[in-house]
C-alpha positions in Angstrom: -22.4 -11.5 11.8 -24.6 -9.4 8.6 -23.5 -8.7 5.4 -23.5 -5.3 6.2 -22.1 -5.4 9.8 -19.9 -2.2 10.7 -16.2 -2.5 10.4 -14.6 -3.0 14.4 -11.2 -1.2 13.9 -9.0 -4.2 16.0 -11.9 -6.7 16.7 -11.0 -10.4 15.6 -11.3 -9.6 11.9 -9.4 -6.9 11.5 -6.2 -9.0 14.3 -7.0 -12.0 11.3 -6.0 -9.7 9.0 -2.7 -7.8 10.4 -1.4 -11.3 11.3 -2.1 -13.0 7.9 -0.5 -9.4 6.9 2.8 -10.9 8.8 2.8 -14.4 8.7 2.3 -15.2 5.0 5.2 -12.6 3.7 7.4 -14.5 6.3 6.1 -18.0 5.1 6.9 -16.7 1.3 10.7 -15.6 2.0 11.4 -18.9 4.6 10.3 -20.6 1.0 11.7 -18.9 -1.5 15.5 -19.2 0.8 15.5 -22.4 0.9 14.1 -22.9 -2.7 17.5 -23.0 -4.3 16.2 -23.1 -7.6 14.6 -19.7 -7.7 11.2 -21.2 -8.7 9.7 -20.7 -5.7 10.5 -16.9 -5.9 9.3 -16.6 -8.9 6.0 -18.4 -8.4 5.8 -16.1 -5.2 6.4 -13.0 -7.5 3.6 -13.9 -9.9 1.4 -15.2 -7.7 1.4 -12.0 -5.4 1.0 -9.8 -8.9 -1.8 -12.2 -10.0 -3.3 -12.0 -6.6 -3.5 -8.1 -6.8 -4.6 -7.9 -10.5 -7.3 -9.8 -9.9 -7.8 -7.9 -6.7 -8.8 -4.8 -9.0 -10.8 -6.6 -11.2 -12.7 -8.2 -8.3 -13.5 -4.4 -7.0 -15.1 -3.4 -10.6 -17.2 -6.3 -10.8 -18.2 -6.0 -7.1 -19.4 -2.6 -7.8 -21.1 -3.3 -11.0 -23.2 -6.1 -9.5 -24.2 -3.4 -6.6 -25.6 -1.2 -9.0 -21.9 1.5 -9.1 -22.3 2.3 -12.9 -20.4 5.6 -12.6 -17.0 5.7 -14.5 -16.0 8.1 -11.4 -16.7 4.9 -9.0 -13.9 3.2 -10.5 -11.2 5.6 -11.2 -8.3 4.8 -9.7 -6.7 7.9 -8.3 -6.4 6.9 -4.5 -2.2 6.3 -3.8 -3.2 2.6 -3.1 -5.1 2.3 -6.4 -1.5 3.7 -7.7 0.6 1.2 -5.8 -1.3 -1.9 -6.3 -0.2 -0.7 -10.5 3.0 -0.3 -9.1 3.3 -3.0 -7.2 2.4 -5.4 -9.7 5.0 -3.9 -12.2 7.7 -4.2 -9.6 7.0 -8.0 -8.6 7.0 -8.9 -12.5 10.1 -6.9 -13.8 12.0 -6.2 -10.3 12.8 -2.9 -11.8 15.0 -0.4 -9.1 12.9 2.6 -9.7 9.2 0.9 -9.3 11.0 -1.1 -6.2 11.7 2.2 -4.2 8.6 4.1 -5.0 6.6 0.9 -3.4 9.0 0.0 -0.5 8.6 4.0 0.3 5.2 4.7 -0.5 3.5 1.2 0.7 5.6 1.1 4.4 5.0 5.0 5.1 1.4 5.4 3.5 -0.6 2.1 2.5 0.2 0.5 6.0 -2.2 3.1 7.6 -4.8 1.4 5.3 -3.8 -2.1 7.2 -3.8 -0.3 10.8 -5.8 2.4 10.3 -8.5 0.9 8.2 -11.0 3.8 6.0 -13.4 0.4 5.8 -17.2 0.7 6.5 -18.1 -2.8 6.2 -16.6 -5.8 8.5 -16.2 -9.6 7.7 -17.7 -11.1 5.3 -18.5 -8.2 3.1 -16.7 -8.4 -0.1 -15.6 -5.3 0.2 -13.6 -5.9 3.7 -11.4 -8.8 1.3 -10.9 -6.3 -1.6 -10.2 -3.7 1.2 -7.4 -6.3 2.9 -6.5 -7.9 0.2 -5.7 -4.6 -1.7 -3.6 -3.6 1.3 -2.1 -6.4 2.6 -1.1 -7.5 -0.6 1.1 -4.3 -1.0 2.7 -4.9 2.0 3.7 -8.2 1.3 4.9 -7.6 -2.0 7.0 -5.1 -0.3 8.4 -7.2 2.3 8.8 -10.2 -0.9 10.8 -8.2 -3.0 13.0 -7.2 0.0 13.9 -9.8 1.9 13.2 -12.7 -1.1 14.5 -11.2 -4.0 17.6 -9.1 -2.5 16.3 -5.6 -3.3 17.0 -2.4 -1.6 16.7 1.4 -2.0 19.5 3.0 -3.3 21.4 6.3 -1.5 18.5 9.0 -2.2 16.0 7.3 -3.1 13.7 8.6 -0.2 13.6 11.9 -1.6 12.9 10.8 -4.9 10.3 8.7 -3.1 9.2 12.3 -1.7 9.1 14.2 -5.3 7.0 11.1 -6.9 4.6 11.7 -4.2 4.2 15.3 -5.2 3.2 14.1 -8.5 0.9 11.9 -7.1 -0.3 14.6 -5.2 -0.6 17.2 -7.9 -2.6 14.0 -9.8 -5.2 13.8 -7.2 -5.8 17.5 -6.3 -6.8 18.2 -10.2 -8.8 15.1 -10.3 -10.6 16.4 -6.9 -11.3 20.0 -8.4 -12.6 18.7 -11.9 -14.7 15.4 -10.3 -15.6 17.0 -6.4 -14.1 14.2 -4.9 -11.8 13.3 -2.6 -8.8 11.6 -3.6 -5.8 11.3 -1.0 -7.9 12.7 1.5 -7.1 16.2 0.4 -9.9 17.5 1.2 -11.4 15.9 4.4 -10.2 13.7 6.4 -11.6 9.6 5.8 -14.9 8.8 8.6 -12.9 6.4 10.6 -9.9 7.1 13.1 -6.8 7.4 11.6 -3.6 8.9 11.8 -4.6 12.2 10.1 -7.1 13.1 13.4 -4.3 14.4 15.1 -2.4 16.4 12.5 -5.0 19.7 13.0 -7.8 20.9 10.7 -8.0 21.1 7.0 -5.2 22.5 5.4 -3.1 22.1 8.0 -2.9 18.6 7.9 -1.7 18.7 4.8 1.1 20.2 5.4 2.0 17.9 8.2 1.4 14.7 6.0 4.3 16.2 3.5 6.7 16.7 6.8 5.8 13.3 8.0 6.5 11.5 4.9 9.5 13.0 4.2 11.0 11.9 7.9 9.9 8.6 7.2 11.1 8.1 4.2 14.0 9.1 5.3 14.0 6.7 8.5 12.6 4.0 5.7 16.2 4.5 4.1 17.8 5.0 7.2 18.6 1.3 8.0 20.1 0.7 4.6 22.2 3.1 4.3 24.1 3.0 7.8 24.2 -0.9 6.3 26.4 -0.2 2.9 28.1 2.6 5.4 29.7 -0.2 7.6 30.2 -2.3 4.5 32.6 0.7 3.0 34.8 0.7 6.5 34.8 -3.4 6.5 
């Protein structure tokens, strides 16, 4: 396969990524639960954090090696860029606030990047690896912090995460206005097929995204809300 082969959604390489996105967190959680010393948990937390940090560094290095030398090429203003930093902080500190943003933004947003990648190149292009490591690594971080470390969203966390999402949208919109970019896909939809294709033209799809995000965040909190209620009744 050529280094510049176009990405094929749900082709063999994409299916391989999807399988690993599920299998790696399951394996890490299983190993952590069997190790009563906590060393496996610590190693997994640091390993995932270093993986995400190394992936960001690799993305810059690859860009420079391929002639990208404008600072705007490396500006971390996509949602998953913010999430990578949040994930590293949550993994190293286990802070509840960082975990909750990671939980809601990652499962509702980054999961779409895993399922419908906005990616030009297929395996074995370097950007194939940086894209999937970045996105799947975030999903792995959410899964491990939730099921390996026992963190849970607090009551009302879904709405707080949605309000913080507005802060990201405002920052991305300002960057787009000043730099004529498309961070957060606020100005136009991604080139590859995605959920946004079914939400109407600009700017109406942005309103749909807001409503869907709020509903998705609520549904992601609902199992834990019901679990808390059941414990109270018992």
